[in-house]
C-alpha positions, 0 to 999 in steps of 0.5 A: 499500500502507498505510503503518505503522500509527498506535499510540497508545502506552498511559501506560505502557510495561508496563501494562495499559490498557483502554478507559476510554469503558466508562460510555458507551452508544456507547463501542468494547469494546476492550481492551489490554493491553502489555509489552516496547513491544508491544501487544495489543489485543482487540476481541470481536464487531466493529461499527461502533463498533469500526471508527470505532475501527480507523479512527481508530487505524490504517492498515489497509486498508479491505478488511481492515477490510471482512472483519473486519466481513464474516460468511462470511469465508474463512481467507486471508492478506494481505500488506502491507509493515508487517503481515499480515492472518490469518482463522483458524477455529476450531470451536466448539460452539454451544448454542443451535443444538446443533452445531460452528460455525467461530468466526473470528478476525481478526488484525492482526500488525505489529512491536510490536502484534497486533490480534485480533478475533474475531466471537464469544466464543473459548475459547482467544482469552479464555484466553490473553488473560486470562492475560496480563492477570492474570499478568504474569510469563507477560506479559513472557515472551510479549511480550519474545519479540515480535510473531511468537510471540504470533501464534504462541501464539495460533493454536497455542492456538487448533488445540489447542483442537480435540484435546479436541473430537475425543477427545470426538467419538472416545469417542462413536464408541467409545460406539456401536460398543459399542451397536450388538450391544447391540440399539439399532440403531434407536435409534442410527440418529440417533446416527450421523447426528448424529456424522457431521453433526459429523465434516463440520462439523468438516473444513469448518472446518479443511480450507480453513486447510491452504493459509493455514498453508503461506502463513503460512509463507512470508511470516513471517520477512519481515514479523514482527519477532522475535529468534526462529526461528521456522521450528521453531514455525511448523511445530508449527502445520502439523504440528498442523493436519495432526494434526486431519486426519488424527483427522478423515479416521479419523473418518469411515471410522470413523463410514461404517464404524459406518453399514453395519454398523448397517444391516446389522443391521438389514437382519439383522433385517427377514430374520429377521422375514421369515423367520418370516412366510415361515414361517408363510404356509409351514404355512398355505397346506396349510390355507388351500389345503384349507379354499378347495377343500371350501369352494367352492359346488360339487359335490364328488366322492362328496358327492351324487347322482352323476346331477346332474352337478354334480361336474363343476364341481368339475373345472374350477375345479381345471383354471382353478387348475393353469392359472394356476400353471402360466401363474405359474410359466413367467412367474417363470421367464421373468423369472429370479425363480425 
C-alpha cells in the first residue's frame, strides 16, 4: 500500500498560490489554494503533463492515476491507509450534443490535502474553488474544519447542483401536460421523447453512486482527519441523493403517463377521422350500388324487347353478387370478425 503522499509546501501557510510555469507551452495546468495547513489542488481536464506532475509530487497508486485519465470510469471509492480516492459523477448539460452527460470528478483526500481532477468544466467545482480563492474568510472557515469537511462541501454542492436541473425538467413536464390538451399532440411527440431521454440520462448518472455513498459513510471516520463529527454531514449527502432519485422516479412515471395520454389522444383523433370516413362510405355505398347495377352492359328487366331474353344476364350477375356477399359474411363470421 502507498505511503502518505509527499507534498510540496506552499511559501505561506495561509497563502494563495498558482503554478508559476503557465508561460511554458507544456506546463501542467495546476491551481492551488491553501489555508490552516490544508491545501486544495484543482486540475481540470488532466492530461499527460498533469499526470507527470502528480507522479512527481504525490505517491498515489498507479491504478488510481490511470483511473484519473480514463474516460469511462464508474463512481467508486478506493481505501488506502493514508488517503481516499473517490470518483463522483455529476450531470452536466453538453451544449454541443444538447443533452445531459456525466461529468466526472476524481478526488484524492488526505489528512492535510485534497486534490480534485474534474474531467471537464463542472460548475459546482469551479464555483466553490473560485469562492475560496476570492474570499479569505470563507477559505479559512472551510479549511479550518479539515479535509473531510471540505470534501463534504464539494460533494454536497455537486449534488445540490442537480436540483435546479430537476426543477427545470419538472417545469418542462408541466408545460407539456398543458399543451397536450391544446391540440398539439403531433408536435409534442418529439418533445416528450426528448424529456424522457433527459430523465434516462439523469438516472444513468445518479444511480451508480448509491453504493459509493454508503461506502463513504463507512470509511469517512477512519480515513478523514477532522475534529468534527462528520456523521450528520455525510448523512445529509445520502439524503440529498435519495431526494434526487425520488424526483427522478416521479418524473419517470409522469413522462410515461404523458406519453400514454398523448398516444390516447392521437388514437381518438384517428378514430374520429375513421368514423367520418366510414360514415361517408356508408352514405355513398347505396348510391354506388345502384349506379353499378344500372350501369352494367346487360339487358335490364323491362328495359328492352322481352323476346330478346337478354334480361337473364342481369339475374345471373345479381345472383353471383348475392353469392359472393353471403360467402364473405359466412367467412367473416367464421373468423369472428363479425
